C-alpha positions in Angstrom: 26.9 26.9 7.6 27.2 23.1 7.0 26.1 21.6 3.6 22.8 20.3 5.0 21.9 23.6 6.5 22.6 25.3 3.1 20.3 22.8 1.3 17.5 23.1 3.8 17.8 26.9 4.1 17.5 27.2 0.3 14.2 25.3 0.3 12.6 26.2 3.7 14.1 29.6 4.5 13.3 30.8 8.0 11.3 27.7 8.8 14.7 26.0 9.5 15.9 26.8 13.0 19.4 26.6 14.3 20.5 26.0 18.0 16.8 25.7 19.1 16.1 24.9 22.8 14.6 21.5 23.3 13.6 22.2 26.9 10.5 24.0 25.6 9.6 21.0 23.5 9.6 18.2 26.0 7.2 17.5 28.9 10.2 17.3 31.3 11.1 20.9 30.3 14.7 19.8 30.1 17.3 19.7 27.3 19.9 21.5 25.5 19.7 22.9 21.9 18.9 21.1 18.7 21.6 21.8 16.1 18.9 22.1 13.4 15.1 22.0 13.7 12.6 21.9 10.9 8.8 21.7 10.8 7.5 19.9 7.7 4.0 20.3 6.5 3.5 17.2 4.3 5.1 13.9 3.3 6.8 15.5 0.3 8.6 18.0 2.5 9.5 15.3 5.0 10.9 13.0 2.3 13.0 15.8 0.8 14.5 16.8 4.2 15.3 13.2 5.1 16.8 12.5 1.6 19.0 15.6 1.9 20.1 14.6 5.4 20.9 11.0 4.2 22.9 12.4 1.3 24.9 14.7 3.7 25.5 11.9 6.2 23.5 13.7 8.9 21.4 11.8 11.4 17.7 12.8 11.8 15.3 12.6 14.8 11.6 13.1 14.6 10.2 14.9 17.6 6.6 14.2 18.5 5.0 15.7 21.6 8.2 15.1 23.6 6.3 13.3 26.5 8.6 10.4 26.9 12.0 11.9 26.2 14.9 13.0 28.2 17.2 15.3 26.1 20.8 15.7 27.1 21.9 19.0 28.6 24.4 19.1 25.7 21.5 19.0 23.2 21.1 17.1 19.9 23.4 17.0 16.9 22.0 16.7 13.4 18.5 17.5 12.2 15.4 17.4 14.4 12.1 17.2 12.5 8.6 18.1 13.7 5.4 17.3 11.9 2.9 20.1 11.1 -0.9 20.4 11.0 -1.3 18.0 8.0 -0.1 15.2 10.2 -2.8 15.8 12.8 -5.8 14.7 10.7 -8.1 11.9 11.9 -10.4 10.3 9.3 -13.2 7.7 9.6 -14.6 5.1 7.2 -16.9 2.8 9.2 -14.8 0.9 11.6 -11.6 2.0 9.9 -9.7 5.0 11.3 -6.7 6.8 9.9 -4.7 9.1 12.2 -1.8 11.3 11.4 1.3 10.7 13.5 1.2 14.2 15.0 -2.4 13.8 16.2 -2.7 13.9 20.0 -3.4 10.4 21.4 -6.1 11.9 23.6 -7.8 13.6 20.6 -7.8 10.2 18.8 -9.5 8.5 21.8 -12.1 11.3 22.1 -12.9 11.2 18.4 -13.3 7.4 18.2 -15.5 7.4 21.3 -17.6 10.1 19.7 -18.0 7.9 16.6 -19.1 4.9 18.8 -15.9 2.9 18.1 -14.3 0.7 20.7 -10.7 -0.3 21.1 -8.7 2.8 22.0 -10.3 3.7 25.3 -7.2 2.6 27.2 -5.4 5.6 25.7 -7.4 8.1 27.8 -4.8 10.1 29.7 -1.7 8.7 27.8 0.2 11.8 26.8 1.9 12.4 23.5 1.2 11.8 19.9 -0.1 8.9 17.8 3.4 8.4 16.3 5.0 8.3 19.7 2.4 5.9 21.0 3.2 3.6 18.0 7.0 3.7 18.6 6.4 2.8 22.3 3.4 0.5 21.7 1.6 2.6 24.3 -0.8 0.8 26.5 -2.6 0.7 29.8 -5.5 -1.1 31.6 -5.1 -4.2 29.5 -5.1 -2.5 26.1 -2.3 -1.5 23.7 -1.7 0.0 20.2 -0.6 -3.3 18.7 -4.1 -4.8 19.1 -5.8 -2.3 16.9 -3.2 -1.1 14.3 -3.3 -2.6 10.9 -0.9 -0.4 8.9 1.8 2.1 9.6 2.9 4.5 6.9 6.1 6.5 7.1 9.3 7.8 5.4 12.4 5.7 5.4 15.8 7.2 6.3 16.6 7.7 2.6 13.4 9.6 1.8 11.3 6.7 0.4 7.6 6.4 1.4 7.0 3.0 3.0 3.9 1.1 4.3 4.4 -1.5 7.0 1.9 -4.0 8.3 1.4 -4.5 12.0 3.4 -7.8 11.7 6.3 -6.0 10.0 6.4 -3.4 12.8 7.0 -6.3 15.3 5.3 -4.8 18.3 6.3 -6.0 21.7 5.7 -4.9 25.3 6.1 -1.1 25.2 8.2 -1.1 22.1 8.3 -1.6 18.4 11.0 -2.6 15.9 10.7 0.0 13.2 13.5 0.3 10.5 16.4 2.5 11.6 15.6 6.2 10.8 12.0 5.5 9.9 9.6 8.3 10.6 5.9 7.5 11.1 3.5 9.8 9.2 0.2 7.9 9.6 -1.4 4.9 11.1 -4.6 2.9 10.1 -6.7 1.2 12.8 -9.5 -1.2 12.7 -11.9 -0.8 15.6 -15.2 -2.4 16.7 -18.6 -0.9 16.8 -19.6 0.1 20.4 -22.1 2.0 22.4 -21.2 5.6 22.7 -22.6 6.1 26.2 -20.8 3.0 27.5 -17.5 3.9 25.9 -17.8 7.4 27.4 -18.4 6.0 30.8 -15.4 3.7 30.5 -13.2 6.6 29.4 -14.4 8.6 32.4 -13.6 5.7 34.7 -10.1 5.4 33.4 -9.5 9.1 33.6 -10.5 9.1 37.3 -8.1 6.2 38.0 -5.2 8.1 36.4 -6.0 11.3 38.3 -6.0 9.4 41.6 -2.6 7.9 41.2 -0.4 10.1 39.0 1.4 13.3 40.0 0.1 16.6 38.7 1.5 20.1 38.5 5.2 19.3 38.0 6.9 18.6 34.6 7.5 14.8 34.1 7.7 12.2 31.3 5.2 9.7 32.6 6.2 6.3 33.8 10.0 6.1 34.0 10.3 2.3 33.9 8.5 -0.5 32.2 6.7 -3.0 34.4 8.8 -6.2 34.6 7.0 -9.5 34.0 4.7 -10.4 36.9 5.4 -7.2 38.8 5.0 -3.4 38.9 7.9 -1.0 38.6 6.2 1.5 41.0 5.9 -1.2 43.7 9.6 -2.2 43.4 10.7 1.4 43.5 8.6 2.2 46.5 9.8 -0.9 48.3 13.4 0.3 47.6 12.6 3.6 49.4 12.8 5.7 46.3 9.7 7.8 46.8 10.8 11.4 47.3 14.5 10.6 46.5 16.1 13.7 45.1 19.1 14.6 43.0 19.7 18.2 42.2 16.4 19.6 40.8 14.8 16.2 40.1 13.0 13.8 42.4 11.0 10.7 42.4 7.4 11.7 43.0 5.9 11.3 46.5 2.6 10.4 44.8 3.8 7.6 42.5 7.3 6.1 42.7 7.5 5.4 39.0 7.5 9.1 38.1 10.4 11.5 38.2 9.4 15.2 38.4 11.3 18.4 37.5 11.1 20.5 40.7 11.9 23.6 38.7 15.6 23.6 37.9 16.4 20.0 37.0 19.1 19.1 34.5 19.1 16.0 32.4 22.0 14.6 34.3 19.9 14.8 37.5 17.2 12.7 36.0 19.7 10.3 34.5 21.4 9.9 37.8 18.1 9.1 39.5 17.4 6.5 36.9 20.8 4.8 37.4 20.4 5.0 41.2 17.0 3.4 41.0 18.1 0.6 38.8 21.0 -0.3 41.0 19.0 -0.1 44.2 16.1 -2.2 42.9 18.4 -4.8 41.5 20.3 -5.1 44.8 17.1 -5.4 46.8 14.8 -7.4 44.5 17.1 -8.9 41.9 15.1 -7.1 39.1 16.9 -5.0 36.5 14.3 -2.3 35.5 14.1 -1.2 31.9 13.6 2.5 31.3 10.4 3.5 29.4 11.7 7.1 29.0 14.1 7.5 26.0 17.4 9.2 26.5 18.4 11.2 23.4 21.1 13.6 22.4 24.8 14.0 23.3 25.5 12.2 26.6 
C-alpha cells in the first residue's frame, strides 16, 4: 500500500477503491483500471484528497460522466476522483443559475427551460456533466458555454478553493485553459428571461435534429474531431471514405462519419488507431489536420 493510499484509506475507508475498471465509467465502455478511485461528497473532502495527493507527489484526475474520454487499455495511474450527489445541485435566483459540476448537462437544460430562462437550449442532447462541458466549452447550433458562464469555482491542485471569472478561464473553441490540476466544483451562469413554451419548442427541435443524424445503440464518445475553421469534420471524414472503416472492435459510424462506435469488443488501441488513420487520410486528401475532441487519458 503506497503512502497516499494509506492516508486516504484512513479517512475514507472502503469508499476508496483500488484497481477499479474504467470501462464501466466511460460512454465508450473501454478502458483499463484506475490505480485508485475515490468518490468525494463535498468540497472539503475534495480539497483534502487533492492536498494529500499533492503532498505525496501523485497526479489526480477528476472523472465526470466519461462521455468524451478514451481511457488506455493499460488504465490510469494515480488518483481518479468522482464527485458525489452534493455536486449535482442546481439553484436559481432570478436569471442567475448555479450548477454543480456533476449535474448532467441535459438536466441543467431541462431545469432552465422549466424556469423560462434562455441561453442553454443548445445543450439539449450534449452528453456528460456540467464540469465536462466547461472543460470542453461544449457547444452546438450556434451556442456555447462561454457565452453564459460568469464564474467557475473549483479546487486547485494543492487543495485550495479558487474562483475564476469567465475571462480567467480563457474559453476558446471547444476548449478552456484551466490551471493544471484544477477540478471544477460549480459554475454560475447568467441567462435571459424567455418564454417557456418557445424555449421548449426550440429544445424539441434540436433534439429531433440530433436524433436524425447521430448514431444510436452503440457505445461512443460523441464527436471525435473538432470542426476545423470553415468546414465540418464529418464532411471531411466522409469524403475520405472513412464511414464504416473498421479496426478491431471499433469502427467509424455508418450514420455519421465523425463518430467512432464500439462494436462490442473494442480496445482503446483500436479507437486510437482509427483516430490516427483518419487524421493522416484527411490531411493527405484535403490538407486539413483534424484536432481530436475526444480526450485520450491514462498510460499509453
